[in-house]
C-alpha positions in Angstrom: -8.8 -37.2 -22.4 -6.6 -36.2 -25.3 -5.9 -32.4 -24.9 -3.9 -30.2 -27.3 -2.6 -27.0 -25.7 -1.3 -24.2 -27.8 0.6 -21.2 -26.4 4.0 -19.6 -25.9 4.2 -18.5 -22.3 4.0 -19.8 -18.8 0.3 -20.4 -19.0 0.6 -23.2 -21.6 3.4 -24.8 -19.6 1.6 -24.7 -16.3 -1.6 -26.0 -17.9 0.3 -28.9 -19.4 2.0 -29.7 -16.1 -1.3 -29.7 -14.2 -3.1 -31.9 -16.7 -0.5 -34.4 -17.8 -0.9 -36.9 -15.0 -4.4 -37.9 -15.9 -4.6 -37.0 -19.6 -2.8 -37.4 -22.9 -1.4 -33.9 -23.5 0.1 -32.5 -26.6 1.8 -29.1 -26.2 2.2 -26.8 -29.2 4.7 -24.1 -28.5 6.8 -21.5 -30.3 10.4 -22.2 -31.5 11.8 -19.7 -29.1 10.7 -21.6 -25.9 14.0 -22.9 -24.3 14.2 -26.7 -24.1 15.0 -26.3 -20.4 11.5 -25.1 -19.7 10.0 -28.2 -21.2 12.2 -30.8 -19.4 9.8 -31.2 -16.4 6.9 -32.0 -18.7 5.9 -35.6 -19.5 3.9 -34.5 -22.7 4.3 -34.7 -26.5 5.9 -31.4 -27.6 5.6 -29.9 -31.0 6.8 -26.5 -32.3 4.5 -24.2 -34.2 1.9 -21.4 -34.0 -1.4 -21.9 -32.2 -3.1 -20.4 -35.2 -1.4 -22.4 -37.9 -3.5 -25.1 -39.7 -0.4 -27.0 -40.5 0.9 -27.0 -36.9 -2.6 -28.0 -35.6 -2.8 -30.8 -38.2 0.6 -32.2 -37.0 -0.8 -32.0 -33.4 -3.7 -34.1 -34.6 -6.1 -31.6 -33.1 -9.0 -33.3 -35.0 -8.6 -36.3 -32.7 -8.6 -34.1 -29.5 -11.2 -34.2 -26.9 -10.3 -30.5 -26.1 -8.1 -27.8 -27.7 -6.8 -24.9 -25.5 -5.5 -21.7 -27.2 -3.6 -19.6 -24.6 -1.2 -17.6 -26.7 -0.5 -14.0 -25.7 -2.3 -12.5 -28.7 -6.1 -12.7 -28.7 -6.3 -12.9 -32.5 -4.2 -16.0 -32.6 -6.3 -17.7 -30.0 -9.5 -16.8 -31.9 -8.1 -18.2 -35.2 -6.7 -21.2 -33.4 -10.0 -22.2 -31.9 -11.9 -21.7 -35.1 -9.4 -23.7 -37.0 -9.3 -26.5 -34.4 -13.1 -26.7 -34.5 -13.1 -26.9 -38.3 -10.4 -29.7 -38.1 -12.7 -31.7 -35.8 -11.7 -30.9 -32.2 -14.5 -31.9 -29.9 -14.2 -28.9 -27.6 -12.3 -25.6 -27.8 -11.2 -23.3 -24.9 -9.8 -19.8 -25.7 -8.0 -17.3 -23.6 -8.7 -13.6 -24.3 -7.1 -10.5 -22.7 -8.4 -7.4 -24.3 -11.5 -5.8 -22.8 -12.7 -4.4 -26.1 -13.2 -8.0 -27.4 -15.9 -8.7 -24.8 -17.7 -5.5 -23.7 -19.3 -4.6 -27.0 -21.1 -7.9 -26.9 -22.6 -6.9 -23.5 -22.8 -10.3 -22.1 -19.1 -11.0 -21.7 -17.4 -14.4 -22.0 -20.5 -16.4 -22.9 -21.5 -14.0 -25.7 -18.0 -14.1 -27.3 -18.0 -17.9 -27.1 -21.3 -18.1 -28.8 -20.5 -15.6 -31.5 -17.4 -17.4 -32.8 -18.4 -21.0 -31.9 -15.8 -21.3 -29.1 -17.1 -23.7 -26.4 -15.3 -21.9 -23.4 -13.9 -18.4 -23.3 -11.6 -17.5 -20.4 -10.9 -13.8 -19.6 -8.1 -13.8 -17.0 -8.4 -10.1 -16.0 -12.1 -10.4 -15.3 -11.7 -13.5 -13.2 -8.9 -11.9 -11.2 -11.0 -8.8 -10.6 -13.9 -11.0 -9.3 -11.5 -12.8 -7.0 -10.2 -9.6 -5.5 -13.7 -8.3 -4.9 -14.7 -11.5 -3.1 -11.6 -11.4 -1.0 -12.2 -7.7 0.0 -15.8 -8.4 0.9 -14.8 -11.0 3.5 -13.0 -9.6 6.5 -9.4 -10.8 6.8 -9.7 -13.4 3.9 -6.6 -14.4 1.9 -8.8 -16.1 -0.6 -12.4 -17.0 -1.2 -13.2 -19.5 -3.9 -16.7 -20.3 -5.2 -17.9 -23.7 -6.5 -21.2 -25.0 -7.8 -22.4 -21.6 -8.8 -21.6 -20.2 -5.3 -23.4 -22.9 -3.3 -20.1 -24.0 -1.9 -17.3 -21.6 -0.8 -13.7 -22.1 0.3 -12.2 -19.5 2.7 -8.5 -19.1 3.4 -7.7 -17.0 6.5 -4.5 -15.9 8.2 -5.0 -16.1 12.0 -3.7 -13.0 13.8 -2.6 -12.9 17.4 -5.7 -10.8 18.2 -8.1 -13.4 16.8 -10.6 -14.8 19.3 -9.8 -18.3 18.0 -6.0 -18.0 18.5 -4.7 -20.3 21.3 -8.0 -22.3 21.4 -8.7 -25.8 20.2 -11.1 -26.3 17.3 -13.6 -27.8 19.8 -13.2 -24.9 22.2 -13.7 -22.3 19.4 -16.9 -23.8 18.2 -16.9 -23.8 14.4 -20.1 -22.1 13.1 -22.9 -24.1 11.5 -22.6 -24.3 7.7 -18.9 -24.6 7.5 -16.2 -27.3 7.9 -12.5 -26.7 8.8 -10.8 -28.7 6.1 -7.1 -27.7 6.5 -4.5 -25.8 8.5 -1.1 -24.7 7.1 1.6 -24.1 9.7 5.3 -23.5 9.1 4.8 -24.5 5.5 3.1 -27.8 6.3 -0.6 -28.6 5.7 -2.5 -30.9 8.0 -6.1 -31.8 8.8 -7.6 -30.1 11.8 -9.2 -32.3 14.6 -11.3 -31.3 17.6 -8.2 -31.1 19.8 -6.1 -29.1 17.2 -5.0 -25.8 18.7 -5.3 -22.8 16.4 -2.2 -20.7 16.6 -1.3 -17.2 15.5 0.3 -17.4 12.0 -1.8 -20.4 10.9 -3.5 -20.4 7.6 -7.0 -21.9 8.2 -9.1 -23.3 5.4 -12.9 -23.6 5.8 -15.5 -24.9 3.3 -19.2 -24.2 3.5 -22.1 -22.3 2.3 -22.0 -18.5 2.0 -23.5 -17.8 5.4 -21.2 -20.3 7.2 -18.1 -19.0 5.6 -19.0 -15.4 6.6 -19.6 -16.6 10.1 -16.3 -18.3 10.2 -14.5 -15.2 9.0 -16.2 -13.1 11.7 -15.2 -15.7 14.3 -11.6 -15.6 13.2 -11.5 -11.8 12.9 -13.6 -10.9 15.9 -15.6 -8.5 13.7 -19.1 -8.6 12.3 -18.5 -6.1 9.5 -18.0 -7.7 6.1 -16.7 -4.7 4.3 -16.6 -0.9 4.1 -14.4 2.0 4.8 -11.7 3.8 2.7 -10.0 1.8 -0.1 -7.3 2.8 -2.5 -6.8 1.2 -5.9 -3.5 1.7 -7.8 -3.8 1.0 -11.5 -6.6 1.9 -13.8 -6.3 -0.8 -16.4 -9.0 -3.5 -17.0 -8.5 -5.1 -13.6 -8.5 -1.8 -11.6 -11.6 -0.7 -13.4 -13.5 -4.0 -12.8 -12.4 -4.1 -9.1 -13.8 -0.5 -8.7 -17.0 -1.4 -10.5 -17.4 -4.6 -8.4 -16.9 -2.7 -5.1 -19.2 0.1 -6.2 -21.9 -2.6 -6.7 -21.2 -4.1 -3.2 -21.5 -0.6 -1.6 -20.1 0.8 1.6 -16.7 1.7 0.4 -15.1 5.1 -0.1 -13.1 4.4 -3.2 -10.1 6.2 -4.7 -8.2 5.0 -7.9 -4.8 6.3 -9.0 -3.8 6.0 -12.7 -0.9 7.5 -14.5 -2.4 8.0 -18.0 -4.4 11.3 -18.2 -6.7 10.0 -21.1 -7.5 6.8 -19.2 -8.3 8.9 -16.0 -10.8 10.9 -18.0 -12.3 7.7 -19.4 -12.6 6.1 -15.9 -14.2 9.2 -14.5 -17.0 8.8 -16.9 -17.3 5.0 -16.4 -17.2 4.9 -12.6 -20.0 6.2 -10.5 -18.7 6.8 -7.0 -15.0 6.2 -7.3 -12.7 9.3 -7.1 -10.2 9.0 -10.0 -6.8 10.6 -9.5 -4.1 11.2 -12.1 -0.7 10.3 -10.7 2.0 7.7 -9.9 1.0 5.1 -7.3 4.7 5.0 -6.2 4.7 8.7 -5.3 4.9 8.7 -1.5 3.8 12.3 -1.3 0.7 11.6 -3.4 -0.2 8.6 -1.3 0.2 10.5 1.9 -1.8 13.5 0.7 -4.6 11.3 -0.4 -4.9 9.7 3.0 -3.7 6.2 2.1 -2.7 5.6 5.7 -6.4 5.7 6.6 -7.3 3.1 4.0 -8.5 -0.3 5.3 -7.3 -1.9 2.1 -4.8 -1.0 -0.7 -5.2 -2.8 -4.0 -2.2 -2.8 -6.4 -3.2 -4.0 -9.8 -1.0 -2.3 -12.4 0.3 -4.6 -15.2 3.8 -4.6 -13.8 4.7 -6.9 -10.9 7.7 -4.8 -9.9 5.5 -1.6 -9.5 2.8 -3.6 -7.6 5.4 -4.8 -5.2 6.8 -1.3 -4.6 3.3 0.1 -4.1 2.5 -2.6 -1.7 5.6 -2.1 0.4 4.9 1.7 0.5 1.4 0.9 1.7 2.7 -1.3 4.4 5.1 1.4 5.5 2.2 3.9 5.7 0.4 1.5 7.9 -2.4 0.2 5.6 -3.6 -2.9 7.5 -4.5 -5.0 4.4 -2.7 -5.2 1.0 -4.0 -7.0 -2.0 -1.5 -7.3 -4.9 -1.4 -8.6 -8.4 1.7 -10.7 -9.4 1.4 -12.4 -12.7 4.8 -14.1 -12.7 4.6 -17.4 -10.9 8.0 -16.8 -9.3 6.9 -13.4 -7.9 3.8 -14.9 -6.2 5.9 -16.6 -3.6 8.4 -13.8 -3.3 5.6 -11.3 -2.6 4.2 -13.5 0.1 7.6 -13.9 1.7 8.1 -10.2 2.0 4.8 -9.9 3.9 2.2 -9.0 1.3 -1.2 -10.1 2.7 -3.0 -11.3 -0.5 -1.2 -12.1 -3.7 -3.3 -13.0 -6.8 -2.5 -13.6 -10.4 -4.6 -13.2 -13.6 -2.8 -16.1 -15.1 -3.3 -18.2 -12.0 -7.0 -17.5 -12.0 -7.3 -18.4 -15.7 -5.3 -21.6 -15.3 -7.6 -22.7 -12.4 -10.7 -22.0 -14.6 -9.3 -24.0 -17.5 -8.4 -26.9 -15.2 -11.9 -27.0 -13.9 -13.3 -26.9 -17.4 -11.0 -29.7 -18.7 -11.2 -32.2 -15.9 -14.4 -34.2 -15.9 -15.9 -37.6 -15.8 -16.7 -39.0 -12.4 -14.3 -36.5 -10.8 -12.8 -33.2 -11.6 -10.5 -30.6 -10.1 -12.3 -27.5 -8.9 -9.3 -25.6 -7.7 -5.6 -25.7 -6.8 -4.7 -24.2 -3.4 -1.5 -22.9 -1.9 0.4 -22.9 -5.3 -0.9 -26.4 -6.0 0.1 -28.0 -2.7 -3.6 -28.9 -2.0 -6.6 -29.4 -4.3 -10.4 -29.2 -4.2 -11.9 -32.2 -6.1 -15.6 -32.9 -6.9 -16.2 -36.6 -7.3 -19.2 -38.9 -7.7 -20.1 -41.6 -5.2 -20.9 -44.9 -6.9 -24.7 -45.6 -7.1 -24.4 -48.9 -5.2 -23.0 -47.4 -2.1 -25.3 -47.9 0.9 -25.9 -44.9 3.2 -22.7 -44.4 5.2 -22.2 -41.9 8.1 -19.4 -39.5 7.4 -17.6 -40.4 10.7 -17.5 -44.0 9.4 -15.8 -43.1 6.2 -12.1 -43.8 6.4 -10.7 -41.4 3.7 -7.0 -41.3 2.6 -4.6 -39.7 5.1 -5.1 -36.1 3.9 -8.7 -35.8 2.6 -11.8 -34.3 4.1 -15.3 -33.9 2.7 -16.4 -30.3 2.8 -19.7 -30.5 1.0 -22.2 -33.1 -0.2 -24.3 -32.4 -3.3 -27.5 -34.3 -3.5 -29.6 -33.2 -6.5 -30.4 -29.5 -5.8 -29.5 -29.8 -2.1 -26.2 -28.7 -0.7 -25.2 -30.3 2.6 -22.4 -29.0 4.7 -21.8 -32.1 6.7 -21.2 -33.1 10.3 -20.1 -36.5 11.5 -23.6 -38.1 11.6 -24.5 -36.9 8.1 -24.6 -39.7 5.5 -23.2 -40.0 2.0 -25.3 -42.0 -0.4 -24.9 -43.6 -3.8 -25.2 -41.0 -6.5 -24.1 -38.1 -4.3 -21.4 -35.8 -5.4 -18.9 -34.8 -2.8 -16.5 -31.9 -2.7 -13.2 -33.0 -1.1 -10.2 -30.9 0.1 -7.0 -33.0 -0.2 -3.3 -32.9 -0.4 -2.0 -32.9 -3.9 -0.1 -36.1 -3.3 -3.3 -37.7 -2.1 -5.4 -36.9 -5.1 -5.0 -40.2 -6.9 -5.9 -42.1 -3.7 -8.9 -39.8 -3.3 -10.2 -40.6 -6.8 -9.7 -44.3 -6.3 -11.2 -44.3 -2.8 -14.5 -42.6 -3.8 -14.5 -44.5 -7.1 -15.0 -47.7 -5.3 -17.5 -46.3 -2.8 -15.4 -45.2 0.1 -14.9 -48.7 1.4 
């Protein structure tokens, strides 16, 4: 595919880097982007505004299979998409950040896209909020990704020393029906689990399956049957904080408190939220946190628009003894730093949006559904050639690091075991090492022979 990406921050650069291996990518960036940030990219680079007809013409956007507008300003992205469409771009993808662009239309992203003729609208904050709600719903989860309209899920879980599965082999633990263990990360290295693989405290375990199977695996790993509930504190009342509170109110079972510094915003949130107690104050005020019983919270969510404040709030929460911290870190460098200092779950609005764009822009016989562990592993959906005879899964000799987590056959979703078959025309969802991705595409492209 020929893809033109227009933007002036890290999102555009990360998108270009993720897509350049399998596509012809043209990157349109502002003149103030330092050349050193572009050196790692094997793409055609032009300087100009994402909303400039002249710059888009130079990028030959009219010949593009897709145009992505991911500038910081929503207005520029809107004008850029409309101009690219008028110049002949086959498909447009626009990033939008302000809540007021979407909510008056009542139906969110899809309605905005239809109103302005944009093919795909991506709202990073809303996607981040949905991720956080999914993670909180699942006991102990570091991440829960949804594919195929939720028919297939990917769970990432950090194994604690108290886990019933810690110290046991996969075979001894008995993986629940409806889920497949697709990866284990230990001491920074990812490997495929086998029946004799011993699960150790500190491992990050990845399981793929249907909703029920993933929930059962989470319960087996945690030793608890409760999926959610209890006291929960949210720091930050911006768009993300509001949507997290709304999502958890819809789930039910939580006693929610939200702390926001802006008095006018607090008054607005008090009217919008039904069961959440909205408090005016600074989330870094230790006395306030103690007086509001933060130490009794099962989860603390730090989602202000400043990474540094989110980190401080998270560290204070850990000091107060909150067992689970979920933190927003939009700078790519900060994501790893936050994890290294012991923050349980670190998520980024930018990262969520980039994954959504990659899934939209990769297609054909195979497409990337998600990047995992900062891109070290990937989830790929690929089509099995029609001439492949039925082949038992245990007879498929996939590349060194690749495992089938789900088989999609028409409207049927199969979470496979060794005796299940893949057939011509099936689509398979594969968890693989990033380095193995080309081999995975080639392997299934020729029928898994």
